[in-house]
C-alpha positions as CSV (number, residue, x, y, z in Angstrom):
1,M,-17.0,-35.4,-9.9
2,R,-20.5,-36.1,-8.7
3,R,-20.8,-39.2,-6.5
4,T,-23.8,-41.4,-7.2
5,D,-23.2,-44.9,-6.0
6,A,-25.3,-46.2,-3.1
7,S,-22.4,-46.8,-0.7
8,V,-21.2,-43.3,-0.9
9,Q,-24.7,-41.9,-0.4
10,T,-25.1,-43.8,2.8
11,S,-21.8,-42.5,4.2
12,R,-22.6,-38.8,3.5
13,W,-23.2,-37.9,7.1
14,P,-20.1,-39.8,8.5
15,A,-18.2,-38.0,5.8
16,L,-19.6,-34.7,6.9
17,A,-18.6,-35.5,10.5
18,V,-15.0,-36.1,9.4
19,L,-14.9,-33.0,7.3
20,C,-16.2,-30.9,10.1
21,A,-13.9,-32.5,12.6
22,G,-10.9,-31.5,10.5
23,Q,-12.3,-28.0,10.0
24,L,-13.0,-27.6,13.7
25,M,-9.5,-28.5,14.6
26,V,-8.2,-25.9,12.2
27,I,-10.6,-23.2,13.3
28,L,-9.9,-23.9,17.0
29,D,-6.2,-23.3,16.5
30,G,-6.9,-19.9,15.0
31,T,-8.2,-18.7,18.4
32,V,-7.2,-21.2,21.0
33,V,-3.9,-19.3,21.5
34,N,-5.7,-16.1,22.4
35,V,-6.4,-17.0,26.0
36,A,-2.9,-18.5,26.3
37,L,-1.1,-15.4,24.9
38,P,-0.1,-14.0,28.4
39,A,1.4,-17.4,29.4
40,I,3.2,-17.7,26.1
41,Q,4.6,-14.2,26.5
42,R,5.9,-14.9,30.0
43,D,7.5,-18.2,29.0
44,L,9.0,-17.3,25.7
45,G,9.7,-13.5,26.2
46,F,7.6,-12.1,23.4
47,S,7.5,-8.3,23.1
48,P,4.0,-6.7,23.1
49,S,4.1,-6.0,19.4
50,G,5.7,-9.4,18.6
51,L,3.0,-11.2,20.5
52,A,0.3,-10.4,17.9
53,W,2.4,-12.4,15.4
54,V,1.7,-15.6,17.3
55,V,-1.8,-15.2,15.9
56,N,-1.0,-13.4,12.6
57,I,1.7,-15.8,11.4
58,Y,-1.0,-18.5,11.4
59,L,-3.6,-16.4,9.6
60,V,-1.3,-15.1,6.9
61,P,-0.3,-18.4,5.2
62,F,-3.8,-19.7,5.9
63,G,-5.4,-16.8,4.0
64,G,-2.7,-16.7,1.3
65,L,-2.7,-20.4,0.4
66,L,-6.4,-21.1,0.4
67,L,-7.0,-20.2,-3.2
68,L,-4.1,-22.4,-4.4
69,S,-5.2,-25.3,-2.2
70,G,-8.8,-25.1,-3.4
71,R,-7.6,-25.1,-7.0
72,L,-5.3,-28.1,-6.3
73,G,-8.4,-29.9,-4.9
74,D,-10.2,-29.3,-8.2
75,L,-7.2,-30.6,-10.2
76,I,-6.0,-33.6,-8.2
77,G,-9.0,-34.5,-6.0
78,R,-10.2,-32.8,-2.8
79,K,-9.8,-35.9,-0.7
80,R,-6.1,-36.1,-1.4
81,V,-5.6,-32.4,-0.5
82,F,-7.8,-32.7,2.6
83,V,-5.8,-35.6,4.0
84,A,-2.4,-34.1,3.1
85,G,-3.4,-30.9,4.9
86,L,-4.5,-32.7,8.0
87,A,-1.2,-34.6,8.2
88,L,0.8,-31.4,7.9
89,F,-1.3,-29.6,10.4
90,T,-1.0,-32.4,12.9
91,A,2.8,-32.6,12.5
92,A,3.1,-28.8,12.9
93,S,0.9,-28.9,16.0
94,L,3.4,-31.3,17.6
95,L,6.3,-28.9,16.8
96,C,4.3,-26.0,18.3
97,G,3.8,-28.0,21.5
98,V,7.5,-28.7,22.0
99,S,8.7,-25.2,21.2
100,Q,11.0,-23.7,23.8
101,D,11.7,-20.3,22.1
102,A,9.8,-17.6,20.2
103,A,11.4,-18.4,16.8
104,T,10.5,-22.1,16.9
105,L,7.0,-21.4,17.9
106,L,6.5,-18.8,15.1
107,A,8.0,-21.1,12.5
108,S,5.7,-24.0,13.6
109,R,2.7,-21.7,13.7
110,F,3.5,-20.7,10.1
111,A,3.5,-24.4,9.1
112,Q,0.2,-24.9,10.9
113,G,-1.2,-22.1,8.8
114,V,-0.1,-23.9,5.7
115,G,-1.6,-27.2,6.8
116,G,-4.8,-25.4,7.8
117,A,-5.2,-23.8,4.4
118,V,-4.7,-27.1,2.6
119,T,-7.1,-28.9,5.0
120,S,-10.0,-26.4,4.8
121,A,-9.8,-25.0,1.3
122,G,-12.1,-27.5,-0.4
123,T,-14.2,-28.6,2.6
124,L,-17.2,-26.5,1.8
125,G,-17.0,-27.7,-1.8
126,M,-17.1,-31.3,-0.7
127,V,-20.1,-30.6,1.6
128,V,-22.0,-29.0,-1.3
129,T,-21.1,-32.0,-3.6
130,L,-22.1,-34.6,-0.9
131,F,-25.6,-33.0,-0.4
132,P,-27.1,-32.0,-3.8
133,Q,-30.7,-31.8,-2.4
134,P,-31.6,-28.3,-1.2
135,K,-33.1,-29.4,2.2
136,E,-30.3,-31.7,3.2
137,R,-27.7,-29.2,1.8
138,A,-29.2,-26.5,4.1
139,K,-28.8,-28.7,7.1
140,A,-25.2,-29.7,6.1
141,I,-24.2,-26.1,5.5
142,G,-25.7,-25.3,8.9
143,V,-23.4,-27.8,10.6
144,Y,-20.4,-26.6,8.6
145,S,-21.3,-23.0,9.5
146,F,-21.6,-23.9,13.2
147,V,-18.1,-25.3,13.1
148,Q,-16.8,-22.2,11.3
149,S,-18.6,-19.7,13.7
150,A,-18.6,-21.4,17.1
151,G,-15.1,-23.0,16.6
152,G,-13.5,-19.7,17.5
153,S,-15.4,-19.3,20.8
154,L,-14.9,-23.0,21.7
155,G,-11.2,-22.5,21.1
156,L,-11.2,-19.7,23.8
157,L,-12.8,-22.1,26.3
158,A,-10.4,-25.0,25.4
159,G,-7.4,-22.8,25.5
160,G,-8.3,-21.5,28.9
161,V,-8.9,-24.9,30.5
162,L,-5.7,-26.4,29.0
163,T,-3.5,-23.4,29.8
164,Q,-4.6,-23.1,33.4
165,T,-4.9,-26.8,34.3
166,I,-1.8,-28.1,32.5
167,S,0.2,-25.6,30.3
168,W,-0.1,-23.7,27.1
169,H,1.9,-26.4,25.3
170,W,-1.2,-28.7,25.5
171,I,-3.3,-26.4,23.3
172,F,-1.1,-27.8,20.5
173,F,-0.5,-31.3,21.8
174,V,-4.2,-32.1,21.9
175,N,-4.4,-31.8,18.1
176,V,-2.1,-34.8,17.6
177,P,-4.4,-37.7,18.5
178,I,-7.4,-35.9,17.0
179,G,-5.5,-35.2,13.8
180,L,-4.3,-38.8,13.5
181,A,-7.8,-40.2,14.0
182,A,-9.3,-37.7,11.5
183,V,-6.7,-38.8,8.9
184,L,-7.5,-42.5,9.3
185,A,-11.3,-41.8,9.3
186,A,-11.0,-39.7,6.1
187,G,-9.4,-42.6,4.3
188,R,-12.4,-44.7,5.0
189,V,-15.4,-42.5,4.6
190,L,-14.4,-40.0,1.9
191,A,-14.9,-41.1,-1.6
192,P,-11.8,-40.7,-3.9
193,E,-11.8,-38.0,-6.5
194,H,-9.6,-37.8,-9.6
195,G,-10.0,-34.1,-10.3
196,A,-9.5,-32.4,-13.7
197,G,-5.8,-33.2,-13.8
198,L,-2.7,-31.1,-13.2
199,G,-2.5,-30.4,-16.9
200,R,-5.1,-27.7,-16.3
201,G,-2.5,-25.7,-14.4
202,T,-2.1,-24.6,-10.7
203,D,-0.9,-20.9,-11.3
204,A,2.0,-21.0,-8.8
205,A,2.9,-17.4,-9.9
206,G,-0.6,-16.2,-8.9
207,A,-0.3,-18.0,-5.6
208,L,3.0,-16.3,-4.9
209,L,1.7,-12.9,-5.8
210,V,-1.4,-13.1,-3.6
211,T,0.4,-14.7,-0.7
212,S,3.2,-12.1,-0.8
213,A,0.6,-9.3,-1.0
214,L,-1.3,-10.5,2.1
215,M,1.9,-11.1,4.1
216,L,3.2,-7.7,3.3
217,G,-0.1,-6.0,4.0
218,V,-0.4,-7.6,7.5
219,Y,3.2,-6.7,8.3
220,T,2.5,-3.1,7.3
221,I,-0.5,-2.8,9.5
222,V,1.1,-4.4,12.5
223,G,4.1,-2.2,12.1
224,T,2.0,1.0,12.3
225,G,2.2,0.7,16.1
226,G,5.9,1.5,15.9
227,H,6.1,3.6,12.7
228,G,2.8,5.4,12.5
229,W,0.1,5.3,9.9
230,T,1.5,8.1,7.7
231,S,5.3,7.2,7.9
232,P,7.3,6.5,4.8
233,H,7.8,2.9,6.1
234,T,4.1,2.3,6.3
235,L,3.1,4.1,3.1
236,G,6.0,2.4,1.2
237,F,5.1,-1.2,2.3
238,A,1.4,-0.5,1.8
239,A,2.1,0.6,-1.8
240,A,4.2,-2.5,-2.4
241,A,1.4,-4.8,-1.1
242,L,-1.2,-3.0,-3.3
243,A,1.0,-3.4,-6.3
244,L,1.4,-7.1,-5.7
245,L,-2.4,-7.4,-5.3
246,L,-3.0,-5.6,-8.6
247,A,-0.4,-7.8,-10.3
248,F,-2.3,-10.8,-9.1
249,L,-5.6,-9.5,-10.5
250,V,-4.0,-8.7,-13.8
251,R,-2.5,-12.2,-14.0
252,Q,-5.9,-13.8,-13.2
253,A,-7.5,-11.9,-16.1
254,K,-4.8,-13.1,-18.6
255,A,-3.6,-16.5,-17.4
256,A,-4.7,-19.6,-19.3
257,H,-5.3,-21.5,-16.1
258,P,-5.8,-18.9,-13.3
259,L,-5.6,-19.6,-9.6
260,L,-8.9,-17.7,-9.3
261,P,-11.1,-18.0,-12.4
262,L,-12.9,-14.7,-12.6
263,R,-16.0,-16.4,-13.8
264,V,-16.6,-17.3,-10.2
265,F,-17.6,-13.7,-9.6
266,R,-20.1,-13.3,-12.4
267,S,-22.9,-14.0,-9.9
268,R,-23.6,-10.9,-7.8
269,D,-24.7,-13.1,-4.9
270,V,-21.4,-14.8,-4.9
271,S,-19.2,-11.7,-5.2
272,G,-21.3,-9.8,-2.7
273,A,-21.2,-12.6,-0.2
274,M,-17.4,-12.7,-0.4
275,V,-17.0,-8.9,0.3
276,I,-19.7,-8.9,3.0
277,Q,-18.1,-11.9,4.8
278,A,-14.7,-10.1,4.9
279,L,-16.2,-7.0,6.5
280,M,-18.2,-9.0,9.0
281,V,-15.3,-11.2,10.1
282,A,-13.0,-8.2,10.3
283,G,-15.4,-6.6,12.8
284,M,-16.3,-9.7,14.6
285,F,-12.7,-10.8,15.1
286,S,-12.1,-7.7,17.2
287,F,-14.5,-9.3,19.7
288,Q,-12.7,-12.6,19.8
289,F,-9.3,-11.1,20.5
290,L,-10.0,-7.8,22.4
291,C,-12.9,-9.0,24.5
292,V,-10.6,-11.7,25.9
293,L,-8.0,-9.0,26.8
294,Y,-10.7,-6.8,28.4
295,L,-11.9,-9.8,30.6
296,Q,-8.3,-10.6,31.6
297,K,-6.5,-7.3,31.9
298,V,-9.4,-5.1,33.1
299,L,-11.8,-7.4,34.9
300,G,-9.1,-9.7,36.2
301,F,-10.5,-13.1,34.8
302,D,-8.2,-16.1,34.7
303,E,-7.9,-18.3,31.6
304,I,-10.8,-20.7,32.5
305,H,-13.2,-18.0,33.5
306,T,-12.3,-16.1,30.3
307,G,-13.2,-19.1,28.2
308,L,-16.4,-19.7,30.2
309,G,-17.3,-16.0,29.8
310,I,-17.1,-16.2,26.0
311,F,-18.9,-19.6,25.8
312,P,-22.5,-18.2,25.6
313,V,-21.5,-17.1,22.1
314,S,-20.9,-20.7,21.1
315,V,-24.2,-21.8,22.6
316,A,-26.1,-19.2,20.7
317,I,-24.4,-19.9,17.4
318,G,-25.0,-23.6,17.8
319,A,-28.7,-23.1,18.6
320,L,-29.2,-21.0,15.5
321,S,-26.9,-22.5,12.9
322,L,-27.7,-26.2,13.7
323,G,-31.5,-25.8,13.8
324,L,-33.3,-22.6,13.1
325,A,-31.1,-20.9,10.5
326,P,-31.3,-23.8,7.9
327,A,-35.1,-23.8,8.2
328,L,-35.3,-20.0,7.8
329,I,-32.9,-20.0,4.8
330,A,-35.0,-22.7,3.1
331,R,-38.2,-20.8,3.8
332,F,-37.2,-17.2,3.2
333,G,-33.9,-17.3,1.4
334,P,-30.4,-16.5,2.6
335,R,-30.5,-12.7,2.0
336,T,-33.6,-12.3,4.2
337,V,-31.9,-14.3,7.0
338,L,-28.6,-12.5,6.6
339,L,-29.8,-9.0,7.2
340,P,-31.1,-9.4,10.8
341,G,-28.0,-11.5,11.6
342,L,-25.7,-8.6,10.5
343,G,-27.8,-6.1,12.5
344,L,-27.5,-8.2,15.7
345,I,-23.7,-8.5,15.3
346,A,-23.4,-4.7,14.9
347,A,-25.6,-4.2,17.9
348,G,-23.5,-6.5,20.0
349,L,-20.3,-4.8,19.1
350,A,-22.0,-1.4,19.8
351,V,-22.8,-2.6,23.3
352,L,-19.2,-3.7,23.9
353,S,-18.0,-0.2,22.7
354,R,-19.6,1.2,26.0
355,V,-17.8,-1.1,28.5
356,P,-16.4,0.8,31.5
357,A,-13.1,0.3,33.2
358,D,-14.9,-0.6,36.4
359,G,-17.5,-2.8,34.6
360,S,-18.9,-6.2,35.5
361,Y,-19.4,-9.2,33.3
362,A,-23.1,-9.7,33.9
363,V,-24.1,-6.1,33.3
364,D,-21.6,-4.9,30.6
365,V,-20.4,-8.0,28.7
366,L,-23.1,-10.7,28.7
367,P,-25.8,-8.5,27.1
368,A,-23.5,-8.1,24.1
369,L,-22.6,-11.8,23.8
370,L,-26.2,-13.0,23.1
371,P,-26.9,-10.8,20.0
372,L,-23.3,-11.5,18.8
373,G,-23.9,-15.3,18.9
374,I,-27.5,-15.2,17.5
375,G,-26.4,-12.8,14.7
376,F,-23.4,-14.9,13.7
377,G,-25.5,-18.1,13.8
378,L,-27.8,-16.5,11.3
379,A,-25.3,-14.8,9.1
380,M,-22.7,-17.5,8.5
381,P,-25.0,-20.2,7.0
382,S,-26.6,-17.5,4.9
383,L,-23.2,-16.3,3.5
384,A,-22.0,-19.9,2.9
385,T,-25.2,-20.6,0.9
386,L,-24.8,-17.4,-1.2
387,A,-21.1,-17.9,-1.8
388,M,-21.6,-21.4,-3.2
389,S,-24.8,-20.7,-5.1
390,G,-23.0,-20.0,-8.4
391,A,-20.2,-22.7,-8.2
392,T,-20.1,-25.4,-10.8
393,P,-18.8,-28.9,-9.8
394,E,-15.5,-28.0,-11.6
395,D,-15.0,-24.8,-9.6
396,S,-16.5,-25.8,-6.2
397,G,-13.1,-26.2,-4.7
398,T,-12.0,-22.8,-5.9
399,A,-15.2,-21.2,-4.7
400,S,-14.8,-22.9,-1.3
401,G,-11.2,-21.8,-1.1
402,M,-12.2,-18.2,-2.0
403,F,-14.9,-18.2,0.7
404,N,-12.4,-19.3,3.3
405,T,-9.8,-16.9,2.0
406,M,-12.1,-13.9,2.5
407,Q,-12.8,-15.1,6.0
408,Q,-9.1,-15.3,6.8
409,I,-8.3,-12.0,5.1
410,G,-10.9,-10.4,7.2
411,S,-9.6,-12.0,10.3
412,A,-5.9,-11.1,9.7
413,F,-6.5,-7.5,8.6
414,G,-9.2,-7.0,11.3
415,L,-7.0,-8.2,14.0
416,A,-3.9,-6.3,12.9
417,A,-5.7,-3.0,12.3
418,L,-8.1,-3.0,15.3
419,S,-5.5,-4.3,17.8
420,T,-3.0,-1.7,16.5
421,L,-5.5,1.1,16.8
422,A,-6.4,0.0,20.3
423,A,-2.8,-0.2,21.4
424,S,-1.9,3.2,19.9
425,H,-4.9,4.9,21.6
426,T,-4.0,3.2,24.9
427,D,-0.4,4.4,24.7
428,A,-1.5,7.9,24.0
429,L,-3.8,8.0,27.1
430,L,-1.0,6.4,29.3
431,G,1.3,9.2,28.1
432,E,-1.4,11.7,29.3
433,G,-1.4,10.2,32.7
434,A,-4.5,8.0,32.5
435,S,-4.7,4.8,34.7
436,T,-3.8,1.5,33.1
437,A,-7.4,0.2,33.3
438,A,-8.9,3.3,31.9
439,A,-6.4,3.5,29.0
440,L,-6.8,-0.1,28.1
441,T,-10.6,0.1,28.2
442,S,-10.7,3.2,26.1
443,G,-8.5,1.5,23.5
444,Y,-10.8,-1.6,23.4
445,R,-13.9,0.6,23.1
446,L,-12.4,2.4,20.1
447,A,-11.8,-1.0,18.4
448,F,-15.3,-2.2,19.1
449,R,-16.8,1.0,17.6
450,I,-14.7,0.5,14.5
451,G,-15.8,-3.2,14.4
452,A,-19.4,-2.2,14.7
453,G,-18.9,0.2,11.8
454,L,-17.4,-2.5,9.6
455,V,-20.4,-4.8,10.2
456,A,-22.8,-1.9,9.6
457,L,-21.1,-1.4,6.2
458,A,-21.6,-5.1,5.5
459,L,-25.2,-4.7,6.4
460,L,-25.6,-1.8,4.0
461,L,-24.0,-3.8,1.2
462,A,-26.2,-6.8,1.9
463,A,-29.3,-4.6,1.8
464,T,-28.4,-3.0,-1.5
465,L,-26.1,-5.2,-3.5
466,L,-27.9,-8.5,-2.8
467,R,-31.3,-7.0,-3.2
468,R,-30.7,-6.3,-6.9
469,A,-29.3,-9.8,-7.4
470,A,-32.4,-11.4,-5.9
471,A,-34.6,-9.3,-8.2
472,T,-32.6,-10.4,-11.2
473,K,-33.1,-14.1,-10.3
474,R,-36.9,-13.5,-10.0
475,G,-37.0,-12.6,-13.7
476,T,-35.5,-9.1,-14.5
477,A,-33.0,-10.7,-16.9
478,E,-32.4,-7.5,-18.7
479,E,-30.5,-6.2,-15.6
480,E,-28.1,-9.1,-15.3
481,P,-28.1,-12.0,-17.6
482,V,-27.6,-15.5,-16.3
483,T,-24.0,-16.7,-16.9
484,E,-22.4,-20.0,-17.4
485,A,-20.8,-19.8,-14.0
486,A,-24.2,-20.2,-12.3
487,P,-26.0,-23.1,-14.1
488,Q,-29.6,-23.7,-13.3
489,D,-28.9,-26.9,-11.2
490,A,-26.6,-24.9,-8.9
491,S,-29.0,-22.1,-8.2
492,T,-30.5,-23.6,-5.1
493,T,-31.3,-20.2,-3.6
494,A,-33.3,-19.1,-6.7
495,R,-35.4,-22.2,-6.8
496,M,-36.2,-22.0,-3.1
497,A,-37.2,-18.3,-3.5
498,E,-39.4,-19.2,-6.5
499,A,-41.1,-22.1,-4.7
500,A,-41.7,-19.9,-1.6
501,S,-43.3,-17.2,-3.7
502,K,-45.5,-19.7,-5.6
503,G,-46.6,-21.2,-2.3
504,K,-47.9,-17.8,-1.2
């Protein structure tokens, strides 16, 4: 499925622009509603616990269908899957915009999540295929990572401006012309791919198992606010979700054509990057959701000022991921760049965990945003490089889908768990007679501390698990033999590390 003709080579950067435009639209809609949640709650009558589902019901099908969508791209061609996903996402956005009741909005958001999964599953795989040379690939992954990382913060700004100046309906309507333009452009600049053929199998049963497990898991965590963490309801549904997940893993080991070929995880860099990313995003997502609530409900910011308040994160991410991070990764390797990035994210969340009820933006919030943006701008390109380092052309769509899946799993579970813990802590303090501002702030601080702990755990894994993998690639083959899943021409990171060491 490699593209070698001259016309395709000259259109690589326009193709990257189209892929990133589609991905940006999908990522924006994962967070654009955060600023608009109070307005949506007022207009459609959501309960406080039900309001979280406006976000979760998008994330759950997104995370659950990424693997199947990525595999479909490998089988029938990633361009076809990308365009179909964009079309579905655009249509669902229109339905979200015209929603006049809670049930219609939730159903349309679910359809958006399906379209988002189909759109973004194979995007990173197409980027890697378009740019086989290490230097250009590093730049392209930097652009992709900027879209992945900064898109969430940009969504907060866009959501604030549209909600306050027009109405919350327009955070969805704006996707329609952009989506139509992206579909038309994709037909022109993306080269067609035939794929391996549907005869290789799509593993619909595996997709059903993993999607059901994720949905049930998020439902269980969100429900802890009303049922408690140790109630029979919570423990029973948690056990059912775990059983479905274990059944999925068993099927993947035995299926002739698995949804997730386990050979993808033979590389410790790849498997380590997936786990590290899930932990990092779970911690970081508490910032994107709960910091918005702190700015609005405690400091009294309106929608526009909330978006502007978070915008420094996007600026820092862009400055790092579009320029400095690719150069650092090419020079020192992704693991070396990843470690300080994770450390900065943990430090930023630790600063947020000390915000007071009578705080100010300049003193208590802004000092945390800069390390968060710089850290994410370093960490995301590094993780994307590691995650795709062992993917063959035949499995690049699956690897890309898995990378995005781990991001969405981290987002969904991080949001559900941390927001539920914050709400439970706040309710307990209100019951003890604390003021609303003090109770809310204490709940947010707890969530930020847990988020910092998750990122610190990711840092520990990166410092230990990835160190041994790097040593193996430098020549200690007796510790971990090279497998067929990581052919020599795909080991970009290893070649860069060797070249750097020889240059010294």
